[in-house]
N, C-alpha and C positions, 0 to 999 in steps of 0.2 A: 740717685743711681750709683754714684761712686761709693757711697757708704754701703749700699746693698751688695755691690760686687765685693767690697772689702770684707764684709761679714761672711759672705758665702765662701770666699777663699780661706778665711780663718777656720771655718767649720770643716772644710775639706781637709785642711792640714791636720786638724785635731782628729778627724776620723781616720786618716791614714796612719797617724802615730798610734792611736788606740789599736787599730787592726794589726800594725806591725808588732806591737807588744803582745797581742794575742797570739800571733803566729809563732813568736819566739817561745811563749809560755807553753804552748801545746806541742812544740816540736814539729812544726810544719815541714821543715826541711827533711826530716826523717819520714814523715808521713807521705811526702811526695815520692819517695823512693820505695814505698810499701805497695806491693802488688795485690796482696790479699789480706783480709782480716777475718778471723773466725772467733766469734764470741760464744761461750757456752755458759748457761746459768738457768735461772728459773723466772717465770713470769706468773704473778698472782693476778687473776682476772676472773670475775664472776664467782668469787669465793673458791676458786680452784687454783691449786699450786701446780704449775705445769713445767716440766723440763723443756728448755728451748735452746736452739742453736741459730745464730745469725751468721750468714756468709756474705762477704762483700769482695768483689773482684773488679779490677780495672778492665776495660773502661765501663763504668756505670752498670754494674751487675750486682744484684742482691737476691738473697733467699733467706727466709725465716721459716724454721720448722718448730712445731710444738706437738707434744703428745697429749691428746685429750681422750681420756677413758679408753686407752689402748689404740686409738686411731690417730693418724698423723695429719695435722693441719699444716699446710704449706702455703706460703705467699711468696711469689718470685717475680723478678723483672730481669730481662736479658739485655737491656739497653734500648729496646724498642717496644716489646710487648710485655704485658703483665698478666699473670694468671694466679689461680689459687685452687687449693683442694680444701673444701670446707665440710668435714664429715657430719656436722650437726644439721646439714641440709638433707641428709639421708642418702647422699651420693659421695663416693670416693673418687669420682672422675674429676680431672682438672677442668676449670672453667675460666674463660677469659675475663679480665677485669674491665671496668668501664674506663673511659678516658680520664675522668676525674680521679679515679683510684690509681691509675697509672702515674698521673702527675705526682701523687703523694709518694709513690714508690721511687720515683726518680730522685727525690730528695734523700731517701734512705740509702740509695745506691751511690750517692756522691761521697766518696771517701773523705775529701777535704772539707765538705760542708759549704753552706751558702756564702759564708763570709770570705772565702778565698776565691780570687779570680772572678769576682762578681761582675765586673764590667764585661769581660769576655762572655760570660753566661747570659748577658742581657738583662741583669737585675738592676733595679734602682735601690741604692743603699744610702740612708741618711742617718746622721747622728741626731737622736731625739732629745739629747740632754742627759742629765744625771737623775738618779733616784736612790731610794733605799729599799733593800729587800731583807726584811727581818733583821734590820740593824746593820746590814752590810751595804756600804756605798757601791753603786753600780752605774755603768753607762748603759743607756738604752739605744740600740741600733735597730733601725727598721729596714726590712727587706721587702720589696714588692717585685713579684715575678711577672713575666709576660702573661701568664695565665690569669693574673689578677689576685692570686693568693698572696696573703701578707703574713709576715713573720716579724716578731720583735724579740731581739736577743738582749738579755741582761748580762753584762760582763762585769765580773768582780774587779773593782778598781785596783785592788792590792795584788791579787793573784792572776788576773787577766785570763780567767777561764769563764765559760758560759755557765751561769747558775740556773738560768730559766729561759724557756723559749715559749712565747705565746704565738699561736697560729690562728689565723682567720682564713678559712678555705671554703670553697664551694664544692658540694657533692650533689650531683643531680639538681643543680640550681638552688640548693638550700645552703645558706651560710652556716658553718659550724665553727665554733670557737673552742680552743683547748689550750691547756698550759702544761708544759713538761718541765720537771725539775731535775737537775743533775747534781750529784754529790758523790762522796767517797772516791775522790780522784786518786788514781795510782799511775805510776810510771810503767810503761810497757815498751821495752826496747827504745828508750829515749823519748817516747811520746806520752803525753798526759791524757788519760781517758777516764770518764766517769764509770764507776762500777755499780752505781745505784741510780735508777731512772724511774721517776714517778710521773704518771700522767693524770690530769684532772679535766673534767668538763663540768661547768656550772658549779665549781667548788667541790665536786665529789670525785674521789679517787676512782679512776677507771682501770688502771693497771699499775703494777709495781714490778720492775725488773731488777733482779740482782745478778750481776755478772760474777761467775766463779773463776773463769779463765779466759785469756785472750792469746791467740796464736797468730803470728804474722808471717807472710811470705810462704805460706803452704801451697802445695800444688792442688789446684781445684779445677776440675774439668768444666769447660764452658757448657757442656750439655746439661748440667744440673740446673741451669737457669732457664733452659728452654722448656716449653710446655710439652709434656709427654702426650701420647695418644690416649684417648679414653679406653678404659678396659672394655673389651668386647665380651 
């Protein structure tokens, strides 16, 4: 038992050191003083190249917009409720999202991400050891949320940034696994952010996001995150 406790303590110390290096690398102190983030770029999905804008605002608000064949797709979360406008369904009225979908948007709305303040958020975080990702040495850190959703983050040992995120989540009772790759890191007002994001399911690319610009601390009205009334 003494040896077990000792090894557990060492792992906790290593995890804390790795996370501290990660916070320093991405500019977490600056991020904590950032009230809003607006990203503009393009998303390639289903063989379509779509202009998109992502809005994040404290506390825990997000909205993503994309233009599809002249119609606007919207997905938003106001810190409590999630909703979407999905023109491919034949309607431009906003629709509430399911609880499972809302849980996924909660993660997108968290400006600092899962690896900061994880104890206060009620997450279980463990260091799963080391690995290699396309020749790059990485740390593997696993996050389990109260919802049961699991995420594994691959942190570059040299640059201390997240290169990949594996997700295992449940949507309507069905387990879904995906992998997200981050690259083309750039400095924005003292913070390091990825400008290229690629998502895969079953090894197949499902979306590619290229960020063209990032603006921080812009005025954003809270109302844009609330679900509007349906068109009468």
